[in-house]
C-alpha positions as CSV (number, residue, x, y, z in Angstrom):
1,M,124.4,139.8,-146.2
2,A,124.9,136.9,-148.6
3,W,122.0,135.3,-150.4
4,W,120.4,133.2,-147.7
5,N,123.1,133.4,-144.9
6,R,123.9,130.3,-143.1
7,K,123.0,129.7,-139.4
8,E,126.6,130.2,-138.3
9,D,126.7,133.7,-139.8
10,R,123.8,134.8,-137.5
11,G,124.2,137.1,-134.5
12,N,122.5,136.4,-131.2
13,S,120.1,139.3,-131.2
14,T,118.4,142.0,-133.2
15,P,118.8,145.3,-131.4
16,R,116.7,148.3,-132.4
17,H,119.5,150.7,-131.5
18,G,123.3,150.7,-131.3
19,T,126.1,151.6,-133.7
20,R,125.6,151.4,-137.4
21,A,127.7,148.3,-137.5
22,E,125.6,146.7,-134.8
23,R,122.4,147.6,-136.7
24,V,123.7,146.2,-139.9
25,A,124.8,143.0,-138.1
26,A,121.3,142.8,-136.6
27,L,119.7,143.0,-140.1
28,A,122.1,140.2,-141.3
29,A,121.0,138.1,-138.4
30,R,117.3,138.6,-139.2
31,N,118.0,137.7,-142.8
32,A,119.8,134.5,-141.7
33,E,116.9,133.6,-139.4
34,A,114.5,134.1,-142.3
35,A,116.7,131.7,-144.3
36,D,116.3,129.1,-141.6
37,R,112.5,129.6,-141.5
38,L,112.4,128.9,-145.3
39,A,114.6,125.9,-144.9
40,D,112.3,124.6,-142.2
41,A,109.3,124.9,-144.6
42,D,108.0,128.1,-142.9
43,P,108.0,130.6,-145.8
44,D,105.3,132.7,-144.2
45,G,107.5,133.2,-141.2
46,A,110.4,134.1,-143.5
47,V,108.2,136.8,-145.2
48,R,107.2,138.2,-141.8
49,L,110.9,138.6,-140.9
50,L,112.1,139.9,-144.2
51,T,109.4,142.5,-144.8
52,P,110.6,144.8,-142.0
53,T,114.2,143.9,-142.8
54,V,113.8,145.3,-146.3
55,V,112.3,148.5,-144.9
56,A,115.1,148.8,-142.4
57,C,117.8,148.1,-145.0
58,R,116.4,150.9,-147.3
59,A,116.3,153.3,-144.4
60,L,119.8,152.5,-143.0
61,L,121.7,151.5,-146.1
62,G,119.8,153.1,-149.0
63,D,117.7,151.6,-151.9
64,D,120.8,150.8,-154.0
65,H,123.0,149.2,-151.4
66,P,124.0,145.6,-152.2
67,D,122.6,144.3,-148.9
68,T,119.3,146.0,-149.6
69,L,119.2,144.2,-153.0
70,V,119.9,140.9,-151.3
71,A,117.2,141.4,-148.7
72,E,114.7,142.4,-151.4
73,G,115.7,139.3,-153.4
74,N,115.2,137.1,-150.4
75,L,111.8,138.5,-149.7
76,A,110.8,137.8,-153.3
77,V,112.0,134.2,-153.0
78,A,110.2,133.7,-149.7
79,T,107.0,135.3,-151.1
80,A,107.1,132.8,-154.0
81,A,107.6,129.9,-151.6
82,A,104.6,131.2,-149.5
83,D,102.4,130.6,-152.6
84,R,101.9,134.3,-153.3
85,P,102.9,134.2,-157.0
86,R,101.6,137.6,-158.1
87,E,103.3,139.4,-155.2
88,A,106.5,137.4,-155.9
89,I,106.5,138.3,-159.6
90,D,106.1,142.0,-158.8
91,L,109.0,141.8,-156.3
92,M,111.2,139.9,-158.6
93,R,110.5,142.1,-161.6
94,T,111.6,145.1,-159.5
95,A,114.7,143.2,-158.4
96,V,115.6,142.5,-162.0
97,D,115.0,146.1,-163.0
98,V,117.1,147.5,-160.2
99,R,120.0,145.1,-160.6
100,T,120.0,145.7,-164.4
101,R,120.2,149.5,-163.7
102,L,122.9,149.2,-161.0
103,L,124.9,146.2,-162.1
104,G,124.3,145.8,-165.8
105,P,122.3,143.1,-167.6
106,D,125.2,140.7,-167.8
107,D,126.1,140.7,-164.1
108,A,125.7,137.3,-162.4
109,R,123.5,138.9,-159.7
110,T,121.2,140.2,-162.4
111,V,121.0,136.8,-164.0
112,D,120.3,135.2,-160.6
113,A,117.3,137.6,-160.3
114,Q,116.1,136.7,-163.8
115,D,116.4,133.0,-162.9
116,A,114.2,133.5,-159.8
117,L,111.7,135.5,-161.9
118,A,111.5,132.6,-164.4
119,T,110.8,130.2,-161.6
120,A,108.1,132.5,-160.3
121,Y,106.5,132.7,-163.7
122,R,106.5,128.9,-163.9
123,L,104.9,128.5,-160.4
124,A,102.2,131.1,-161.4
125,G,101.4,129.1,-164.6
126,R,102.8,131.7,-166.9
127,H,104.5,129.1,-169.0
128,G,105.4,131.1,-172.1
129,E,107.2,133.7,-170.1
130,A,108.8,131.1,-167.9
131,I,110.2,129.2,-171.0
132,E,111.5,132.4,-172.6
133,L,113.3,133.7,-169.6
134,S,114.6,130.3,-168.5
135,A,116.1,129.8,-172.0
136,F,117.8,133.2,-171.8
137,V,119.2,132.4,-168.3
138,A,120.4,129.0,-169.5
139,D,122.1,130.5,-172.5
140,V,123.8,133.2,-170.5
141,R,125.1,130.8,-167.9
142,R,126.3,128.3,-170.6
143,R,128.2,131.2,-172.3
144,D,129.7,132.6,-169.1
145,L,130.3,129.5,-167.0
146,G,130.3,126.5,-169.3
147,P,127.7,123.8,-169.9
148,A,128.5,121.7,-166.8
149,D,128.8,124.4,-164.1
150,T,126.3,123.6,-161.4
151,R,124.5,127.0,-161.9
152,T,124.3,126.2,-165.6
153,L,122.9,122.8,-164.9
154,A,120.4,124.2,-162.5
155,A,119.3,126.7,-165.2
156,R,119.0,124.0,-167.9
157,T,116.9,121.9,-165.5
158,G,114.8,125.0,-164.8
159,L,114.2,125.4,-168.5
160,A,113.1,121.8,-168.8
161,L,110.7,122.2,-165.9
162,A,109.2,125.2,-167.6
163,Q,108.9,123.4,-170.9
164,A,107.3,120.4,-169.2
165,A,104.9,122.5,-167.2
166,G,103.9,124.2,-170.5
167,G,103.1,120.8,-172.1
168,H,106.4,120.6,-174.1
169,T,107.7,117.5,-172.3
170,T,109.5,116.0,-175.3
171,A,111.5,119.2,-175.7
172,A,112.2,119.0,-171.9
173,V,113.6,115.5,-172.4
174,T,116.0,116.7,-175.1
175,V,117.3,119.5,-172.8
176,L,117.7,117.1,-169.8
177,E,119.4,114.3,-171.8
178,S,122.0,116.8,-173.0
179,A,122.4,118.2,-169.4
180,L,122.8,114.8,-168.0
181,R,125.6,113.9,-170.4
182,D,127.4,117.0,-169.3
183,A,126.8,116.5,-165.6
184,D,127.8,112.8,-165.7
185,F,131.1,113.7,-167.6
186,A,132.0,116.7,-165.5
187,L,130.7,115.9,-162.0
188,G,130.1,112.1,-162.0
189,S,126.9,110.3,-161.2
190,R,127.2,110.6,-157.5
191,H,126.7,114.4,-157.4
192,L,123.5,116.1,-156.3
193,H,123.2,118.1,-159.5
194,T,123.6,115.0,-161.6
195,I,121.0,113.2,-159.5
196,T,118.6,116.1,-159.8
197,V,118.9,116.2,-163.6
198,R,118.5,112.4,-163.7
199,T,115.3,112.4,-161.6
200,T,113.8,115.2,-163.5
201,L,114.5,113.4,-166.8
202,A,112.9,110.2,-165.3
203,T,109.8,112.2,-164.4
204,C,109.5,113.5,-167.9
205,H,109.8,110.0,-169.3
206,A,107.1,108.9,-166.9
207,V,104.8,111.7,-168.0
208,L,105.3,110.6,-171.6
209,G,104.5,107.0,-170.8
210,R,108.1,105.8,-171.1
211,V,107.9,103.7,-167.9
212,T,110.9,101.5,-168.7
213,E,113.2,104.5,-169.2
214,A,111.8,106.3,-166.2
215,V,112.4,103.3,-163.9
216,A,115.9,102.8,-165.2
217,E,116.8,106.4,-164.5
218,L,115.2,106.5,-161.1
219,E,116.8,103.2,-160.0
220,R,120.2,104.7,-161.0
221,A,119.4,107.9,-159.2
222,L,118.3,106.1,-156.1
223,A,121.5,104.0,-156.0
224,D,123.7,107.1,-156.5
225,C,121.8,109.1,-153.9
226,T,122.0,106.3,-151.4
227,D,125.8,106.0,-151.9
228,L,126.2,109.7,-151.6
229,L,123.8,110.6,-148.7
230,G,122.7,107.3,-147.2
231,P,119.3,105.6,-147.3
232,D,117.6,107.7,-144.7
233,H,118.5,111.2,-146.1
234,P,115.4,113.2,-147.1
235,D,116.7,113.5,-150.7
236,T,117.2,109.7,-150.9
237,R,113.7,109.1,-149.6
238,A,112.3,111.6,-152.2
239,V,113.9,109.6,-155.0
240,A,112.5,106.4,-153.6
241,A,109.1,108.0,-153.4
242,D,109.3,109.0,-157.1
243,L,110.2,105.5,-158.0
244,A,107.2,104.2,-156.1
245,D,105.0,106.6,-158.0
246,V,106.4,106.1,-161.4
247,H,103.3,104.5,-162.7
248,T,101.2,107.4,-161.6
249,P,103.2,110.4,-163.0
250,Q,100.5,112.9,-162.0
251,R,101.8,112.4,-158.4
252,L,105.3,113.4,-159.3
253,G,104.6,117.1,-159.3
254,L,106.2,117.9,-162.7
255,S,103.8,120.8,-163.4
256,A,104.6,122.6,-160.1
């Protein structure tokens, strides 16, 4: 079971009995269905599916099996999306501890779990912990993957979001301006990660009262997103909505 399996990876049923291979396939199918629930903005439904899936994975595969770790990680992500931050943090801390023990502190899967935990800290308003862990993840990914890898850019954006949520918006702008230069150079402006960095930077400018800079970045992001995805794509509409709200930055959701 990969982290959030795609729909085409899903089986047609979830039998309670059968061969071991059939039961494993059924758990993978349930995991994939939970992913679809989360993508369809139904995190509570994803939690309901994943909770018994984790129990079944532990019983069938063992606590330390890679697929059990994936199911546990997915449950933590879904719990966070369901606005249950304390439970999510507990689940993610456990995921980090187990992956560190089994895989080592430098394994990419351990770093992924730390990244998720940092996001959970931010969503729970634990800004100091979020900034510290986000900075660590960003440094590790920069070291291992380079500054412009999409996972590094996502981590750098996560660090900026944590900084901004904690009231350090000027520091967030510094991080995002550097990340945007790397993204523009390596990926080009018409890339989703570049657009994400640019819109986050624009939001920070808006929060700081730098409306001219914010409008310029959002207009560029909107043009690039329109060229990449078309005017009616949800991501394009989201950028257009940010541009419409640029004079009321409290509506841009930067602290979330």
